[in-house]
All heavy atoms as a GROMACS GRO file, in nm:
protein
  584
    1MET      N    1  -2.014   2.283   0.071
    1MET     CA    2  -1.936   2.237  -0.044
    1MET      C    3  -1.874   2.102  -0.024
    1MET      O    4  -1.873   2.020  -0.108
    1MET     CB    5  -1.831   2.343  -0.078
    1MET     CG    6  -1.743   2.302  -0.191
    1MET     SD    7  -1.718   2.444  -0.294
    1MET     CE    8  -1.616   2.374  -0.416
    2ALA      N    9  -1.818   2.078   0.097
    2ALA     CA   10  -1.757   1.948   0.126
    2ALA      C   11  -1.860   1.839   0.124
    2ALA      O   12  -1.831   1.728   0.078
    2ALA     CB   13  -1.688   1.955   0.262
    3ALA      N   14  -1.981   1.866   0.171
    3ALA     CA   15  -2.088   1.766   0.170
    3ALA      C   16  -2.123   1.729   0.027
    3ALA      O   17  -2.150   1.613  -0.004
    3ALA     CB   18  -2.208   1.814   0.246
    4ALA      N   19  -2.123   1.826  -0.060
    4ALA     CA   20  -2.155   1.798  -0.203
    4ALA      C   21  -2.049   1.712  -0.265
    4ALA      O   22  -2.075   1.619  -0.344
    4ALA     CB   23  -2.168   1.931  -0.280
    5ALA      N   24  -1.923   1.734  -0.224
    5ALA     CA   25  -1.810   1.654  -0.281
    5ALA      C   26  -1.824   1.509  -0.238
    5ALA      O   27  -1.789   1.418  -0.311
    5ALA     CB   28  -1.679   1.712  -0.237
    6LEU      N   29  -1.874   1.484  -0.117
    6LEU     CA   30  -1.890   1.348  -0.069
    6LEU      C   31  -1.999   1.273  -0.141
    6LEU      O   32  -1.995   1.150  -0.154
    6LEU     CB   33  -1.923   1.346   0.083
    6LEU     CG   34  -1.808   1.395   0.171
    6LEU    CD1   35  -1.857   1.400   0.316
    6LEU    CD2   36  -1.689   1.304   0.159
    7ARG      N   37  -2.097   1.343  -0.197
    7ARG     CA   38  -2.206   1.282  -0.268
    7ARG      C   39  -2.171   1.252  -0.416
    7ARG      O   40  -2.234   1.169  -0.480
    7ARG     CB   41  -2.329   1.370  -0.265
    7ARG     CG   42  -2.397   1.374  -0.128
    7ARG     CD   43  -2.532   1.442  -0.136
    7ARG     NE   44  -2.523   1.575  -0.190
    7ARG     CZ   45  -2.522   1.690  -0.121
    7ARG    NH1   46  -2.528   1.681   0.011
    7ARG    NH2   47  -2.515   1.803  -0.178
    8ASP      N   48  -2.070   1.321  -0.468
    8ASP     CA   49  -2.034   1.302  -0.608
    8ASP      C   50  -1.968   1.163  -0.623
    8ASP      O   51  -1.893   1.118  -0.540
    8ASP     CB   52  -1.932   1.410  -0.654
    8ASP     CG   53  -1.996   1.545  -0.663
    8ASP    OD1   54  -2.120   1.550  -0.669
    8ASP    OD2   55  -1.923   1.644  -0.657
    9PRO      N   56  -1.996   1.094  -0.735
    9PRO     CA   57  -1.932   0.966  -0.761
    9PRO      C   58  -1.782   0.984  -0.779
    9PRO      O   59  -1.734   1.089  -0.821
    9PRO     CB   60  -1.996   0.915  -0.888
    9PRO     CG   61  -2.050   1.036  -0.954
    9PRO     CD   62  -2.082   1.135  -0.844
   10PRO      N   63  -1.705   0.881  -0.748
   10PRO     CA   64  -1.558   0.892  -0.770
   10PRO      C   65  -1.527   0.916  -0.917
   10PRO      O   66  -1.592   0.863  -1.005
   10PRO     CB   67  -1.505   0.758  -0.722
   10PRO     CG   68  -1.624   0.670  -0.698
   10PRO     CD   69  -1.744   0.753  -0.696
   11GLN      N   70  -1.422   0.990  -0.936
   11GLN     CA   71  -1.381   1.024  -1.075
   11GLN      C   72  -1.293   0.916  -1.138
   11GLN      O   73  -1.294   0.903  -1.257
   11GLN     CB   74  -1.308   1.158  -1.075
   11GLN     CG   75  -1.390   1.272  -1.026
   11GLN     CD   76  -1.516   1.296  -1.110
   11GLN    OE1   77  -1.504   1.302  -1.232
   11GLN    NE2   78  -1.629   1.309  -1.047
   12ALA      N   79  -1.221   0.840  -1.058
   12ALA     CA   80  -1.134   0.737  -1.112
   12ALA      C   81  -1.108   0.633  -1.006
   12ALA      O   82  -1.117   0.664  -0.885
   12ALA     CB   83  -1.003   0.797  -1.157
   13CYS      N   84  -1.072   0.516  -1.045
   13CYS     CA   85  -1.038   0.408  -0.950
   13CYS      C   86  -0.896   0.430  -0.901
   13CYS      O   87  -0.809   0.478  -0.972
   13CYS     CB   88  -1.048   0.273  -1.019
   13CYS     SG   89  -1.216   0.231  -1.066
   14VAL      N   90  -0.874   0.392  -0.778
   14VAL     CA   91  -0.741   0.395  -0.716
   14VAL      C   92  -0.697   0.252  -0.694
   14VAL      O   93  -0.774   0.174  -0.637
   14VAL     CB   94  -0.741   0.477  -0.585
   14VAL    CG1   95  -0.604   0.472  -0.518
   14VAL    CG2   96  -0.785   0.618  -0.609
   15THR      N   97  -0.579   0.220  -0.734
   15THR     CA   98  -0.527   0.087  -0.714
   15THR      C   99  -0.414   0.094  -0.612
   15THR      O  100  -0.362   0.201  -0.579
   15THR     CB  101  -0.472   0.026  -0.844
   15THR    OG1  102  -0.355   0.102  -0.883
   15THR    CG2  103  -0.575   0.029  -0.953
   16PHE      N  104  -0.372  -0.021  -0.564
   16PHE     CA  105  -0.260  -0.028  -0.472
   16PHE      C  106  -0.133   0.030  -0.538
   16PHE      O  107  -0.053   0.098  -0.472
   16PHE     CB  108  -0.236  -0.170  -0.421
   16PHE     CG  109  -0.126  -0.179  -0.320
   16PHE    CD1  110  -0.150  -0.140  -0.189
   16PHE    CD2  111  -0.001  -0.221  -0.355
   16PHE    CE1  112  -0.048  -0.148  -0.094
   16PHE    CE2  113   0.100  -0.228  -0.262
   16PHE     CZ  114   0.076  -0.192  -0.131
   17GLU      N  115  -0.119   0.004  -0.665
   17GLU     CA  116   0.001   0.053  -0.736
   17GLU      C  117   0.005   0.202  -0.737
   17GLU      O  118   0.114   0.263  -0.746
   17GLU     CB  119   0.004  -0.003  -0.880
   17GLU     CG  120   0.028  -0.151  -0.886
   17GLU     CD  121   0.161  -0.191  -0.828
   17GLU    OE1  122   0.264  -0.122  -0.851
   17GLU    OE2  123   0.168  -0.294  -0.758
   18ASP      N  124  -0.113   0.269  -0.729
   18ASP     CA  125  -0.116   0.418  -0.730
   18ASP      C  126  -0.058   0.473  -0.599
   18ASP      O  127  -0.010   0.585  -0.600
   18ASP     CB  128  -0.260   0.467  -0.745
   18ASP     CG  129  -0.319   0.435  -0.880
   18ASP    OD1  130  -0.242   0.429  -0.978
   18ASP    OD2  131  -0.442   0.423  -0.887
   19VAL      N  132  -0.061   0.399  -0.492
   19VAL     CA  133  -0.016   0.450  -0.364
   19VAL      C  134   0.106   0.376  -0.311
   19VAL      O  135   0.163   0.417  -0.209
   19VAL     CB  136  -0.128   0.445  -0.257
   19VAL    CG1  137  -0.244   0.535  -0.299
   19VAL    CG2  138  -0.177   0.302  -0.235
   20ALA      N  139   0.154   0.276  -0.379
   20ALA     CA  140   0.270   0.197  -0.336
   20ALA      C  141   0.398   0.271  -0.362
   20ALA      O  142   0.412   0.345  -0.459
   20ALA     CB  143   0.270   0.063  -0.405
   21ILE      N  144   0.495   0.244  -0.275
   21ILE     CA  145   0.629   0.299  -0.293
   21ILE      C  146   0.726   0.178  -0.289
   21ILE      O  147   0.714   0.097  -0.198
   21ILE     CB  148   0.666   0.398  -0.179
   21ILE    CG1  149   0.571   0.515  -0.184
   21ILE    CG2  150   0.812   0.441  -0.191
   21ILE    CD1  151   0.586   0.609  -0.066
   22TYR      N  152   0.809   0.171  -0.390
   22TYR     CA  153   0.901   0.059  -0.398
   22TYR      C  154   1.044   0.112  -0.393
   22TYR      O  155   1.074   0.222  -0.439
   22TYR     CB  156   0.882  -0.019  -0.528
   22TYR     CG  157   0.746  -0.080  -0.537
   22TYR    CD1  158   0.646  -0.023  -0.616
   22TYR    CD2  159   0.713  -0.194  -0.465
   22TYR    CE1  160   0.520  -0.079  -0.626
   22TYR    CE2  161   0.588  -0.251  -0.474
   22TYR     CZ  162   0.493  -0.192  -0.553
   22TYR     OH  163   0.366  -0.248  -0.560
   23PHE      N  164   1.132   0.034  -0.332
   23PHE     CA  165   1.274   0.067  -0.322
   23PHE      C  166   1.355  -0.031  -0.406
   23PHE      O  167   1.325  -0.149  -0.410
   23PHE     CB  168   1.326   0.057  -0.178
   23PHE     CG  169   1.267   0.165  -0.087
   23PHE    CD1  170   1.160   0.138  -0.007
   23PHE    CD2  171   1.323   0.291  -0.083
   23PHE    CE1  172   1.107   0.233   0.077
   23PHE    CE2  173   1.273   0.387   0.001
   23PHE     CZ  174   1.163   0.358   0.080
   24PHE      N  175   1.462   0.022  -0.468
   24PHE     CA  176   1.562  -0.066  -0.528
   24PHE      C  177   1.643  -0.126  -0.412
   24PHE      O  178   1.645  -0.072  -0.301
   24PHE     CB  179   1.652   0.011  -0.621
   24PHE     CG  180   1.584   0.058  -0.748
   24PHE    CD1  181   1.552   0.190  -0.767
   24PHE    CD2  182   1.555  -0.033  -0.849
   24PHE    CE1  183   1.492   0.233  -0.881
   24PHE    CE2  184   1.493   0.008  -0.966
   24PHE     CZ  185   1.459   0.141  -0.980
   25GLN      N  186   1.711  -0.237  -0.437
   25GLN     CA  187   1.787  -0.299  -0.330
   25GLN      C  188   1.894  -0.208  -0.269
   25GLN      O  189   1.911  -0.206  -0.145
   25GLN     CB  190   1.850  -0.430  -0.378
   25GLN     CG  191   1.751  -0.540  -0.397
   25GLN     CD  192   1.812  -0.673  -0.431
   25GLN    OE1  193   1.934  -0.685  -0.447
   25GLN    NE2  194   1.729  -0.772  -0.442
   26ASP      N  195   1.960  -0.128  -0.351
   26ASP     CA  196   2.061  -0.037  -0.296
   26ASP      C  197   1.997   0.069  -0.213
   26ASP      O  198   2.057   0.115  -0.111
   26ASP     CB  199   2.147   0.022  -0.407
   26ASP     CG  200   2.069   0.098  -0.512
   26ASP    OD1  201   1.952   0.063  -0.535
   26ASP    OD2  202   2.128   0.186  -0.579
   27GLU      N  203   1.875   0.116  -0.248
   27GLU     CA  204   1.805   0.213  -0.162
   27GLU      C  205   1.760   0.147  -0.031
   27GLU      O  206   1.768   0.208   0.074
   27GLU     CB  207   1.682   0.268  -0.234
   27GLU     CG  208   1.714   0.346  -0.361
   27GLU     CD  209   1.594   0.380  -0.441
   27GLU    OE1  210   1.502   0.294  -0.456
   27GLU    OE2  211   1.584   0.496  -0.489
   28TRP      N  212   1.709   0.023  -0.041
   28TRP     CA  213   1.660  -0.047   0.074
   28TRP      C  214   1.771  -0.065   0.177
   28TRP      O  215   1.750  -0.052   0.298
   28TRP     CB  216   1.604  -0.183   0.029
   28TRP     CG  217   1.539  -0.261   0.142
   28TRP    CD1  218   1.593  -0.370   0.205
   28TRP    CD2  219   1.412  -0.240   0.200
   28TRP    NE1  220   1.505  -0.419   0.299
   28TRP    CE2  221   1.392  -0.340   0.294
   28TRP    CE3  222   1.311  -0.146   0.178
   28TRP    CZ2  223   1.276  -0.344   0.373
   28TRP    CZ3  224   1.196  -0.155   0.253
   28TRP    CH2  225   1.183  -0.252   0.350
   29ARG      N  226   1.892  -0.094   0.131
   29ARG     CA  227   2.007  -0.114   0.221
   29ARG      C  228   2.041   0.015   0.299
   29ARG      O  229   2.101   0.011   0.406
   29ARG     CB  230   2.128  -0.162   0.146
   29ARG     CG  231   2.118  -0.308   0.111
   29ARG     CD  232   2.252  -0.361   0.057
   29ARG     NE  233   2.281  -0.311  -0.076
   29ARG     CZ  234   2.249  -0.375  -0.189
   29ARG    NH1  235   2.188  -0.489  -0.183
   29ARG    NH2  236   2.278  -0.323  -0.304
   30LEU      N  237   2.004   0.129   0.243
   30LEU     CA  238   2.032   0.257   0.311
   30LEU      C  239   1.936   0.282   0.428
   30LEU      O  240   1.965   0.366   0.514
   30LEU     CB  241   2.025   0.374   0.214
   30LEU     CG  242   2.130   0.373   0.101
   30LEU    CD1  243   2.099   0.486   0.001
   30LEU    CD2  244   2.271   0.382   0.159
   31LEU      N  245   1.826   0.214   0.431
   31LEU     CA  246   1.727   0.232   0.542
   31LEU      C  247   1.773   0.158   0.665
   31LEU      O  248   1.821   0.044   0.654
   31LEU     CB  249   1.592   0.184   0.499
   31LEU     CG  250   1.524   0.249   0.377
   31LEU    CD1  251   1.393   0.183   0.347
   31LEU    CD2  252   1.511   0.399   0.398
   32ASN      N  253   1.752   0.217   0.781
   32ASN     CA  254   1.779   0.142   0.903
   32ASN      C  255   1.657   0.058   0.939
   32ASN      O  256   1.552   0.068   0.873
   32ASN     CB  257   1.823   0.234   1.019
   32ASN     CG  258   1.711   0.330   1.059
   32ASN    OD1  259   1.591   0.293   1.068
   32ASN    ND2  260   1.752   0.453   1.092
   33GLU      N  261   1.671  -0.025   1.040
   33GLU     CA  262   1.563  -0.120   1.072
   33GLU      C  263   1.432  -0.049   1.106
   33GLU      O  264   1.324  -0.093   1.064
   33GLU     CB  265   1.606  -0.211   1.188
   33GLU     CG  266   1.507  -0.321   1.218
   33GLU     CD  267   1.554  -0.414   1.327
   33GLU    OE1  268   1.649  -0.380   1.398
   33GLU    OE2  269   1.491  -0.519   1.340
   34THR      N  270   1.442   0.061   1.181
   34THR     CA  271   1.320   0.136   1.216
   34THR      C  272   1.250   0.187   1.091
   34THR      O  273   1.125   0.183   1.080
   34THR     CB  274   1.359   0.253   1.310
   34THR    OG1  275   1.424   0.203   1.425
   34THR    CG2  276   1.234   0.333   1.352
   35GLN      N  277   1.325   0.239   0.996
   35GLN     CA  278   1.268   0.290   0.871
   35GLN      C  279   1.203   0.179   0.791
   35GLN      O  280   1.098   0.199   0.731
   35GLN     CB  281   1.375   0.362   0.791
   35GLN     CG  282   1.422   0.490   0.853
   35GLN     CD  283   1.546   0.546   0.787
   35GLN    OE1  284   1.636   0.471   0.745
   35GLN    NE2  285   1.554   0.677   0.773
   36ARG      N  286   1.265   0.061   0.793
   36ARG     CA  287   1.208  -0.053   0.721
   36ARG      C  288   1.077  -0.095   0.781
   36ARG      O  289   0.980  -0.127   0.709
   36ARG     CB  290   1.304  -0.170   0.718
   36ARG     CG  291   1.428  -0.144   0.636
   36ARG     CD  292   1.527  -0.256   0.646
   36ARG     NE  293   1.647  -0.225   0.569
   36ARG     CZ  294   1.753  -0.305   0.561
   36ARG    NH1  295   1.750  -0.419   0.620
   36ARG    NH2  296   1.856  -0.270   0.491
   37PHE      N  297   1.071  -0.100   0.915
   37PHE     CA  298   0.942  -0.137   0.978
   37PHE      C  299   0.839  -0.031   0.956
   37PHE      O  300   0.720  -0.063   0.941
   37PHE     CB  301   0.967  -0.165   1.128
   37PHE     CG  302   1.020  -0.301   1.155
   37PHE    CD1  303   1.154  -0.318   1.189
   37PHE    CD2  304   0.940  -0.413   1.139
   37PHE    CE1  305   1.205  -0.446   1.214
   37PHE    CE2  306   0.992  -0.541   1.161
   37PHE     CZ  307   1.122  -0.557   1.198
   38LEU      N  308   0.874   0.097   0.957
   38LEU     CA  309   0.778   0.206   0.929
   38LEU      C  310   0.722   0.189   0.790
   38LEU      O  311   0.605   0.200   0.765
   38LEU     CB  312   0.842   0.340   0.948
   38LEU     CG  313   0.756   0.461   0.910
   38LEU    CD1  314   0.629   0.464   0.997
   38LEU    CD2  315   0.836   0.589   0.924
   39TYR      N  316   0.813   0.163   0.693
   39TYR     CA  317   0.771   0.139   0.555
   39TYR      C  318   0.669   0.028   0.549
   39TYR      O  319   0.566   0.037   0.485
   39TYR     CB  320   0.892   0.106   0.469
   39TYR     CG  321   0.864   0.046   0.337
   39TYR    CD1  322   0.827   0.127   0.226
   39TYR    CD2  323   0.866  -0.092   0.316
   39TYR    CE1  324   0.797   0.070   0.105
   39TYR    CE2  325   0.836  -0.149   0.194
   39TYR     CZ  326   0.800  -0.064   0.089
   39TYR     OH  327   0.770  -0.123  -0.033
   40CYS      N  328   0.700  -0.084   0.616
   40CYS     CA  329   0.609  -0.198   0.616
   40CYS      C  330   0.475  -0.163   0.676
   40CYS      O  331   0.371  -0.198   0.619
   40CYS     CB  332   0.673  -0.314   0.689
   40CYS     SG  333   0.575  -0.466   0.684
   41ASP      N  334   0.475  -0.092   0.788
   41ASP     CA  335   0.349  -0.053   0.849
   41ASP      C  336   0.267   0.036   0.758
   41ASP      O  337   0.145   0.016   0.746
   41ASP     CB  338   0.377   0.023   0.981
   41ASP     CG  339   0.427  -0.063   1.093
   41ASP    OD1  340   0.410  -0.189   1.084
   41ASP    OD2  341   0.481  -0.010   1.190
   42VAL      N  342   0.328   0.130   0.693
   42VAL     CA  343   0.258   0.221   0.602
   42VAL      C  344   0.200   0.144   0.482
   42VAL      O  345   0.086   0.161   0.441
   42VAL     CB  346   0.347   0.338   0.555
   42VAL    CG1  347   0.282   0.417   0.446
   42VAL    CG2  348   0.378   0.426   0.676
   43MET      N  349   0.285   0.054   0.427
   43MET     CA  350   0.238  -0.022   0.311
   43MET      C  351   0.124  -0.115   0.350
   43MET      O  352   0.026  -0.131   0.275
   43MET     CB  353   0.353  -0.103   0.249
   43MET     CG  354   0.461  -0.013   0.188
   43MET     SD  355   0.403   0.075   0.043
   43MET     CE  356   0.419  -0.051  -0.079
   44LEU      N  357   0.132  -0.176   0.468
   44LEU     CA  358   0.024  -0.265   0.512
   44LEU      C  359  -0.105  -0.185   0.540
   44LEU      O  360  -0.214  -0.232   0.508
   44LEU     CB  361   0.064  -0.342   0.637
   44LEU     CG  362   0.160  -0.456   0.612
   44LEU    CD1  363   0.211  -0.514   0.745
   44LEU    CD2  364   0.098  -0.566   0.529
   45GLU      N  365  -0.090  -0.063   0.593
   45GLU     CA  366  -0.207   0.021   0.613
   45GLU      C  367  -0.272   0.059   0.480
   45GLU      O  368  -0.394   0.051   0.463
   45GLU     CB  369  -0.170   0.145   0.693
   45GLU     CG  370  -0.291   0.233   0.725
   45GLU     CD  371  -0.254   0.355   0.809
   45GLU    OE1  372  -0.139   0.365   0.856
   45GLU    OE2  373  -0.342   0.438   0.825
   46ASN      N  374  -0.188   0.099   0.382
   46ASN     CA  375  -0.238   0.128   0.250
   46ASN      C  376  -0.307   0.008   0.189
   46ASN      O  377  -0.415   0.018   0.127
   46ASN     CB  378  -0.126   0.175   0.155
   46ASN     CG  379  -0.077   0.314   0.189
   46ASN    OD1  380  -0.141   0.391   0.260
   46ASN    ND2  381   0.042   0.347   0.142
   47PHE      N  382  -0.245  -0.109   0.204
   47PHE     CA  383  -0.302  -0.232   0.151
   47PHE      C  384  -0.439  -0.260   0.214
   47PHE      O  385  -0.535  -0.292   0.145
   47PHE     CB  386  -0.206  -0.350   0.179
   47PHE     CG  387  -0.258  -0.481   0.138
   47PHE    CD1  388  -0.259  -0.521   0.006
   47PHE    CD2  389  -0.309  -0.568   0.235
   47PHE    CE1  390  -0.306  -0.645  -0.032
   47PHE    CE2  391  -0.358  -0.694   0.198
   47PHE     CZ  392  -0.356  -0.732   0.066
   48ALA      N  393  -0.449  -0.243   0.346
   48ALA     CA  394  -0.576  -0.266   0.415
   48ALA      C  395  -0.681  -0.167   0.369
   48ALA      O  396  -0.799  -0.207   0.347
   48ALA     CB  397  -0.555  -0.252   0.566
   49LEU      N  398  -0.645  -0.045   0.348
   49LEU     CA  399  -0.742   0.054   0.303
   49LEU      C  400  -0.793   0.024   0.163
   49LEU      O  401  -0.913   0.030   0.133
   49LEU     CB  402  -0.683   0.195   0.306
   49LEU     CG  403  -0.658   0.248   0.450
   49LEU    CD1  404  -0.576   0.376   0.443
   49LEU    CD2  405  -0.790   0.272   0.523
   50ILE      N  406  -0.700  -0.008   0.072
   50ILE     CA  407  -0.737  -0.042  -0.067
   50ILE      C  408  -0.822  -0.168  -0.069
   50ILE      O  409  -0.924  -0.174  -0.138
   50ILE     CB  410  -0.615  -0.056  -0.157
   50ILE    CG1  411  -0.541   0.077  -0.168
   50ILE    CG2  412  -0.651  -0.108  -0.293
   50ILE    CD1  413  -0.615   0.189  -0.235
   51THR      N  414  -0.780  -0.270   0.003
   51THR     CA  415  -0.857  -0.396   0.001
   51THR      C  416  -0.991  -0.382   0.066
   51THR      O  417  -1.082  -0.459   0.034
   51THR     CB  418  -0.779  -0.514   0.064
   51THR    OG1  419  -0.744  -0.478   0.197
   51THR    CG2  420  -0.656  -0.547  -0.020
   52SER      N  421  -1.008  -0.286   0.156
   52SER     CA  422  -1.139  -0.266   0.217
   52SER      C  423  -1.237  -0.208   0.114
   52SER      O  424  -1.358  -0.222   0.126
   52SER     CB  425  -1.132  -0.172   0.336
   52SER     OG  426  -1.106  -0.037   0.297
   53LEU      N  427  -1.182  -0.151   0.007
   53LEU     CA  428  -1.266  -0.096  -0.099
   53LEU      C  429  -1.296  -0.202  -0.207
   53LEU      O  430  -1.394  -0.188  -0.279
   53LEU     CB  431  -1.196   0.024  -0.164
   53LEU     CG  432  -1.164   0.140  -0.075
   53LEU    CD1  433  -1.082   0.245  -0.146
   53LEU    CD2  434  -1.293   0.200  -0.017
   54VAL      N  435  -1.212  -0.303  -0.217
   54VAL     CA  436  -1.230  -0.406  -0.316
   54VAL      C  437  -1.230  -0.538  -0.240
   54VAL      O  438  -1.131  -0.588  -0.193
   54VAL     CB  439  -1.110  -0.410  -0.418
   54VAL    CG1  440  -1.130  -0.515  -0.520
   54VAL    CG2  441  -1.088  -0.273  -0.476
   55SER      N  442  -1.349  -0.600  -0.231
   55SER     CA  443  -1.366  -0.715  -0.144
   55SER      C  444  -1.313  -0.846  -0.200
   55SER      O  445  -1.246  -0.920  -0.133
   55SER     CB  446  -1.511  -0.732  -0.102
   55SER     OG  447  -1.591  -0.746  -0.221
   56ASP      N  448  -1.340  -0.876  -0.323
   56ASP     CA  449  -1.302  -1.006  -0.378
   56ASP      C  450  -1.193  -0.996  -0.487
   56ASP      O  451  -1.222  -1.001  -0.603
   56ASP     CB  452  -1.424  -1.076  -0.439
   56ASP     CG  453  -1.529  -1.110  -0.334
   56ASP    OD1  454  -1.484  -1.148  -0.223
   56ASP    OD2  455  -1.646  -1.095  -0.364
   57CYS      N  456  -1.071  -0.985  -0.441
   57CYS     CA  457  -0.961  -0.977  -0.536
   57CYS      C  458  -0.852  -1.075  -0.491
   57CYS      O  459  -0.764  -1.040  -0.411
   57CYS     CB  460  -0.907  -0.834  -0.541
   57CYS     SG  461  -0.783  -0.812  -0.672
   58PRO      N  462  -0.854  -1.196  -0.543
   58PRO     CA  463  -0.752  -1.296  -0.503
   58PRO      C  464  -0.610  -1.261  -0.539
   58PRO      O  465  -0.517  -1.307  -0.472
   58PRO     CB  466  -0.797  -1.424  -0.577
   58PRO     CG  467  -0.879  -1.376  -0.688
   58PRO     CD  468  -0.945  -1.245  -0.645
   59CYS      N  469  -0.591  -1.174  -0.634
   59CYS     CA  470  -0.457  -1.137  -0.672
   59CYS      C  471  -0.382  -1.060  -0.566
   59CYS      O  472  -0.258  -1.051  -0.565
   59CYS     CB  473  -0.458  -1.051  -0.800
   59CYS     SG  474  -0.547  -0.899  -0.786
   60LEU      N  475  -0.452  -1.007  -0.464
   60LEU     CA  476  -0.390  -0.929  -0.358
   60LEU      C  477  -0.323  -1.017  -0.251
   60LEU      O  478  -0.242  -0.968  -0.175
   60LEU     CB  479  -0.492  -0.837  -0.293
   60LEU     CG  480  -0.547  -0.730  -0.385
   60LEU    CD1  481  -0.657  -0.651  -0.311
   60LEU    CD2  482  -0.441  -0.638  -0.437
   61SER      N  483  -0.352  -1.145  -0.251
   61SER     CA  484  -0.290  -1.232  -0.147
   61SER      C  485  -0.139  -1.240  -0.163
   61SER      O  486  -0.065  -1.245  -0.064
   61SER     CB  487  -0.357  -1.368  -0.149
   61SER     OG  488  -0.334  -1.432  -0.271
   62ASP      N  489  -0.091  -1.246  -0.285
   62ASP     CA  490   0.056  -1.251  -0.306
   62ASP      C  491   0.122  -1.123  -0.257
   62ASP      O  492   0.228  -1.126  -0.199
   62ASP     CB  493   0.086  -1.270  -0.454
   62ASP     CG  494   0.051  -1.408  -0.504
   62ASP    OD1  495   0.036  -1.500  -0.423
   62ASP    OD2  496   0.032  -1.423  -0.629
   63LEU      N  497   0.057  -1.012  -0.283
   63LEU     CA  498   0.111  -0.884  -0.237
   63LEU      C  499   0.114  -0.880  -0.084
   63LEU      O  500   0.212  -0.834  -0.024
   63LEU     CB  501   0.031  -0.769  -0.291
   63LEU     CG  502   0.076  -0.630  -0.256
   63LEU    CD1  503   0.217  -0.607  -0.302
   63LEU    CD2  504  -0.020  -0.528  -0.313
   64HIS      N  505   0.006  -0.926  -0.021
   64HIS     CA  506   0.006  -0.929   0.124
   64HIS      C  507   0.120  -1.014   0.180
   64HIS      O  508   0.183  -0.975   0.278
   64HIS     CB  509  -0.130  -0.982   0.178
   64HIS     CG  510  -0.141  -0.979   0.324
   64HIS    ND1  511  -0.106  -1.089   0.400
   64HIS    CD2  512  -0.180  -0.884   0.408
   64HIS    CE1  513  -0.122  -1.059   0.527
   64HIS    NE2  514  -0.170  -0.935   0.536
   65ALA      N  515   0.147  -1.122   0.119
   65ALA     CA  516   0.256  -1.213   0.164
   65ALA      C  517   0.389  -1.141   0.152
   65ALA      O  518   0.475  -1.149   0.243
   65ALA     CB  519   0.256  -1.342   0.086
   66SER      N  520   0.410  -1.068   0.043
   66SER     CA  521   0.538  -0.997   0.027
   66SER      C  522   0.553  -0.882   0.125
   66SER      O  523   0.663  -0.854   0.170
   66SER     CB  524   0.555  -0.948  -0.115
   66SER     OG  525   0.463  -0.848  -0.145
   67LEU      N  526   0.442  -0.819   0.162
   67LEU     CA  527   0.451  -0.708   0.257
   67LEU      C  528   0.467  -0.755   0.402
   67LEU      O  529   0.501  -0.681   0.488
   67LEU     CB  530   0.324  -0.621   0.246
   67LEU     CG  531   0.311  -0.540   0.117
   67LEU    CD1  532   0.177  -0.469   0.117
   67LEU    CD2  533   0.424  -0.442   0.106
   68SER      N  534   0.439  -0.881   0.426
   68SER     CA  535   0.453  -0.936   0.562
   68SER      C  536   0.597  -0.958   0.604
   68SER      O  537   0.624  -0.987   0.717
   68SER     CB  538   0.374  -1.068   0.570
   68SER     OG  539   0.239  -1.043   0.552
   69SER      N  540   0.689  -0.943   0.512
   69SER     CA  541   0.831  -0.960   0.541
   69SER      C  542   0.900  -0.822   0.525
   69SER      O  543   0.946  -0.788   0.418
   69SER     CB  544   0.893  -1.061   0.443
   69SER     OG  545   1.030  -1.071   0.472
   70PRO      N  546   0.907  -0.742   0.633
   70PRO     CA  547   0.952  -0.606   0.622
   70PRO      C  548   1.103  -0.590   0.597
   70PRO      O  549   1.149  -0.484   0.564
   70PRO     CB  550   0.918  -0.546   0.758
   70PRO     CG  551   0.920  -0.662   0.848
   70PRO     CD  552   0.871  -0.779   0.768
   71LEU      N  553   1.180  -0.696   0.609
   71LEU     CA  554   1.325  -0.683   0.597
   71LEU      C  555   1.376  -0.716   0.456
   71LEU      O  556   1.493  -0.725   0.436
   71LEU     CB  557   1.394  -0.767   0.702
   71LEU     CG  558   1.363  -0.730   0.844
   71LEU    CD1  559   1.433  -0.821   0.941
   71LEU    CD2  560   1.399  -0.585   0.872
   72GLN      N  561   1.284  -0.730   0.362
   72GLN     CA  562   1.324  -0.758   0.224
   72GLN      C  563   1.263  -0.653   0.132
   72GLN      O  564   1.150  -0.616   0.148
   72GLN     CB  565   1.274  -0.897   0.181
   72GLN     CG  566   1.332  -1.012   0.262
   72GLN     CD  567   1.482  -1.023   0.239
   72GLN    OE1  568   1.534  -1.004   0.132
   72GLN    NE2  569   1.551  -1.054   0.347
   73PRO      N  570   1.339  -0.601   0.035
   73PRO     CA  571   1.280  -0.508  -0.061
   73PRO      C  572   1.181  -0.578  -0.149
   73PRO      O  573   1.189  -0.700  -0.171
   73PRO     CB  574   1.403  -0.459  -0.142
   73PRO     CG  575   1.503  -0.566  -0.127
   73PRO     CD  576   1.479  -0.631   0.009
   74LEU      N  577   1.085  -0.503  -0.200
   74LEU     CA  578   0.984  -0.560  -0.288
   74LEU      C  579   1.038  -0.571  -0.429
   74LEU      O  580   1.128  -0.505  -0.468
   74LEU     CB  581   0.858  -0.476  -0.286
   74LEU     CG  582   0.784  -0.474  -0.153
   74LEU    CD1  583   0.666  -0.380  -0.161
   74LEU    CD2  584   0.740  -0.608  -0.109
   0.00000   0.00000   0.00000
């Protein structure tokens, strides 16, 4: 059954916005430095996975730049 599911075409497209998590500034201030860096690592990993599925999307460069600064809320 799992092998059959792998052969089926995808049902819908997934975008970065579907998996992104954003914090308000007051929420961001509640996170300690370790939590902020973990957030950044997870968001960059999600970004890498999504961009590996979509090769030519110039609009993602701005997002990458914003994720490269883990100490600022998005």
